C-alpha positions, 0 to 999 in steps of 0.5 A: 499500499502506498502512503500519501502523507509526508508532512514537513513544517518547520517554522521557528529559528528557536528550535533546540534539539540537543541531548541536554533537553532530551527530556522535553522532547521525550515528554512531547513525543509521549503526549503526541502518542497518547493524544493521537491514539485517543483521537484527540487531534484538537489537543495535538493542535494545542501543542503547536506554537502560534506560527505552527497553528497559523501555517497548519490550521486546525481543520488541516491538522485534524484532516491530516491526523485522521487520514493517518489514523485511517491508513495506518492505525494507532501507534503501537511502539515509539523508539527514540533514535537521535536528533536530526538537525532541529528534530528528535526522530522516532522510529514509530510502529503503527498498526499497519506501517513503520514511520519516522516521526520527527518532532521539533520544539521551540524554547517554550516547548511548543511544537514548531516542526513536524515530520511524518514519512516512511521509516527506512532502516539503515543497512549497515551493521553495528560498529563497535569501534574503529579498526582503521588506524587514526591519528588525532585530527589536528596539530599540537596539544589540545584538551578533551572537555567531553569524552569518555563512556559515562554521562559525567565524562561525556554528555554525548553518551545519551544520543546514539550517533554520538555516544563515543564523541569527543569535544576538544579545545586548546587550553593554555597553562592556566587552563583557559581556552581564550585570551583577552575578554573572550568575546571574539572568536579570534580570542579562542586558541582553537579558532582557525586552527587546521583540522586534518584527515586522521587517516586516508579516506573519501569525503562523503558529506560537506556542509559549509557556509553557516556563519560562526556564532558569537562566543556564548551564543548557539545556532541550533538550526543546524546542530553540527554547524559546518561539517565533514563526514569522511569514510575510511576504507573499512566503512567507518564514517568520521564526523567532524563538526563546527568548522569555521565558516567558508573554511572547508577545503574538501569536496564530497567525492574527494579522496584524501590522505592522512594529514590532508587539511579538511578545513579550519576549526570554528564556532558554527552550529550548536556551539558556544566557543570554538572547538572540534566535535569528532565522533565515529558512526556506522553510516553516513547520515547522523539521523540513522547512525549508531556511534562507535568508540574511537581509538587513536594510535601512538599519541601522547596523553598527558605527555605519555606515549599511548597506543590504541587509546580512547582519551577521556575528559581532562586529557591533554592529547597530541600526536607523536 
């Protein structure tokens, strides 16, 4: 049976889908499921932001949701699979189909984005860790601010695609990441530093052109900001986020060698200061990905040479 109802409405620039506010999204998803299964479509409409209500009026919302119920039935199971830009994504099993349900919230926790489309399962197998030998994707010594296997070490562990992620900055002898007042991106030691390929590979995805944020502010419209995804020969996908605007030096489809410059560290996307976000996942698209633990070969950790090591929060790391 062919389903004729992909709906996408995204209105507000104040969406903020991140792991930190996952609880709000869980609540919104549960509310939608409960009201939808009860046929209380008008109450679902009341969850919408004013702009959403204007763009998707009550009768249109009731008609869409009613059609959804008639064609594929009630929700029998809903599984959170991660964030896709501004959306929290749920693999949602209805009585007669499995769909992808995406919900976006504004800062008042009102629904300002809504997407329903057929769910396409990723075909890649689960990736536990990298088998490709990796060097660190930068020059000099940097500091891990988020990294490790526990929530205390690494808030990323709550997001499936990013569970093995690192956030990395440059600090001085006093532990500060900037000089001067820290109110300009140029004050931050990491800003404008070269980011390099940790291994040979093929560029799968490039996103560029997103402005860098004023330090202390964030742009949640595209959470990763300027982005590069590199595929290794072993089909591991290396995800680099928050590049400086218009600094990326590679293109999708291009092959690179270990050490080639990908671009410059920036402060774009859901970022409050210049830093590198880096993680490994099992497919190119973060929306469907599962993250993997990352190990680096022959690096310095707090001045000590380490082989096959996965750094944790607080570690100072550098290539040999």
